[in-house]
C-alpha positions in Angstrom: 15.3 -52.0 -222.6 12.6 -53.4 -220.4 11.6 -52.7 -216.8 9.5 -54.7 -214.3 8.9 -54.6 -210.7 8.0 -58.0 -209.2 7.6 -59.4 -205.8 9.2 -63.0 -205.9 10.1 -65.5 -203.3 13.7 -65.8 -202.4 15.5 -68.4 -204.6 17.0 -68.8 -208.0 15.2 -67.9 -211.2 15.8 -68.7 -214.9 14.5 -66.7 -217.7 14.8 -66.4 -221.4 14.4 -63.6 -224.1 12.3 -64.8 -227.0 12.4 -63.1 -230.4 9.5 -62.7 -232.8 10.4 -61.6 -236.3 8.2 -59.1 -238.0 5.4 -60.9 -239.6 6.2 -64.4 -237.9 3.6 -66.2 -235.8 6.2 -68.2 -233.7 8.9 -66.9 -231.3 12.5 -68.0 -231.4 15.0 -68.1 -228.7 18.0 -68.9 -230.8 18.1 -65.3 -232.5 18.9 -63.8 -229.1 20.8 -66.5 -227.2 22.0 -69.2 -229.6 21.2 -72.9 -229.3 22.7 -74.7 -226.3 20.8 -78.0 -226.5 24.1 -80.1 -225.9 25.1 -78.1 -222.8 25.1 -80.0 -219.6 23.0 -78.9 -216.6 24.4 -77.9 -213.3 22.3 -78.4 -210.2 23.0 -77.0 -206.7 21.4 -78.8 -203.7 20.9 -77.1 -200.4 20.2 -79.1 -197.4 18.5 -77.4 -194.4 17.8 -78.7 -190.8 15.5 -77.2 -188.3 16.4 -78.3 -184.8 13.4 -79.3 -182.6 11.9 -76.1 -181.1 14.0 -73.6 -183.1 12.6 -71.0 -185.2 15.0 -71.0 -188.1 16.6 -73.4 -190.5 20.3 -74.3 -190.4 22.2 -74.8 -193.7 23.9 -78.2 -193.2 25.1 -79.2 -196.7 25.7 -77.8 -200.2 26.4 -80.1 -203.2 26.8 -79.1 -206.8 26.4 -81.7 -209.6 26.5 -81.7 -213.3 
């Protein structure tokens, strides 16, 4: 089990666990998660608008595409 405390900006983050076999010099992600090279990507687009003179952004649209 691993623990970490990090200060990160708000948003989405991706991470991977890499496995290094004993005596090996290269890491391998397939041992932990499998290989998904044929999997399609999904993207989510957020569109914000800040009205003139305002101090905040308004979320005006969200679109998910593959």
